[in-house]
C-alpha positions in Angstrom: 160.9 -71.6 -72.4 157.8 -72.1 -74.5 154.7 -73.5 -72.8 151.1 -73.7 -73.8 150.8 -70.0 -73.6 153.4 -69.3 -76.3 156.8 -67.9 -76.4 157.8 -64.8 -74.4 159.1 -62.8 -77.3 156.1 -63.3 -79.6 153.8 -62.5 -76.7 155.5 -59.2 -75.9 155.7 -58.2 -79.6 152.0 -58.7 -79.9 151.3 -56.7 -76.8 153.6 -53.9 -78.0 152.0 -53.8 -81.4 148.5 -53.8 -79.9 149.5 -50.7 -77.9 150.8 -49.2 -81.2 154.3 -48.8 -79.7 157.4 -48.8 -81.8 160.3 -51.0 -80.9 162.6 -48.1 -80.2 159.9 -46.4 -78.0 159.3 -49.5 -75.9 163.0 -50.2 -75.6 163.6 -46.7 -74.3 160.7 -47.1 -71.8 162.2 -50.2 -70.2 165.9 -49.0 -70.5 167.3 -51.4 -73.1 168.6 -51.0 -76.6 166.2 -51.5 -79.5 168.5 -54.2 -80.9 168.3 -56.2 -77.6 164.5 -55.9 -77.4 164.3 -57.0 -81.1 166.3 -60.1 -80.3 164.2 -60.8 -77.2 161.0 -60.5 -79.3 162.4 -62.9 -81.8 163.4 -65.3 -79.0 167.0 -65.0 -80.0 167.9 -63.7 -76.5 166.4 -64.9 -73.2 163.9 -62.7 -71.5 165.4 -59.8 -69.6 165.7 -59.4 -65.8 162.7 -59.4 -63.5 162.5 -55.6 -63.2 162.4 -55.3 -67.0 159.8 -58.0 -67.4 157.6 -56.2 -64.8 158.1 -52.9 -66.7 157.1 -54.6 -70.0 154.0 -56.1 -68.2 153.0 -52.6 -67.1 153.5 -51.1 -70.5 151.5 -53.8 -72.4 149.0 -54.0 -69.5 149.2 -57.7 -68.7 149.7 -59.5 -65.4 153.3 -59.3 -64.3 153.2 -62.8 -62.7 151.8 -64.2 -66.0 154.5 -62.5 -68.0 157.2 -63.7 -65.6 155.9 -67.3 -65.9 156.1 -66.9 -69.7 159.8 -66.0 -69.1 160.2 -69.2 -67.0 160.5 -67.1 -63.8 158.8 -66.5 -60.6 158.5 -63.1 -58.9 161.2 -62.6 -56.3 158.6 -61.7 -53.7 156.9 -65.1 -54.2 160.3 -66.9 -54.0 161.0 -65.1 -50.7 157.6 -66.2 -49.3 158.3 -69.8 -50.3 161.7 -69.7 -48.7 160.1 -68.6 -45.4 157.6 -71.5 -45.4 159.0 -74.1 -47.7 157.3 -77.2 -46.3 153.9 -75.6 -45.8 153.8 -73.9 -49.2 155.1 -77.0 -51.0 152.2 -79.0 -49.4 149.7 -76.3 -50.3 150.9 -76.1 -53.9 150.8 -79.9 -54.3 147.3 -79.9 -52.8 146.1 -77.4 -55.4 147.7 -79.3 -58.3 145.0 -80.5 -60.6 142.5 -77.8 -59.6 141.3 -75.4 -62.3 142.4 -71.8 -62.4 138.9 -70.8 -61.3 139.0 -73.2 -58.3 142.4 -71.8 -57.2 141.1 -68.3 -57.5 138.1 -69.2 -55.4 140.4 -70.7 -52.8 142.5 -67.6 -52.8 139.5 -65.3 -52.3 138.3 -67.5 -49.4 141.7 -67.2 -47.7 141.8 -63.4 -48.3 138.4 -62.7 -46.7 139.6 -63.3 -43.1 142.8 -61.3 -43.7 140.6 -58.3 -44.9 138.7 -58.1 -41.6 
């Protein structure tokens, strides 16, 4: 589960603490028990379901896709898009492999411009 960005549990604990939220308060906000959230934060339990991860992202004000990636998951809407165009999107992703985050963001902005018109 851990990658170069760090473990899911430690990341959400830092985010919660930076927002000055207590464990019980945040657990109530996302609809889980404080014991469960504590074990997730200590990486004793796997990250919760997608809806809970997205709720946590909103609370700690981080990008939901980034937090899902830290949980070793991909948003279900992205999975649905990939399933609709598996060959084309696999080719696109393989083509972008090796590009920097900035280069990928620039490419995404270029593709978005015609859609906005």
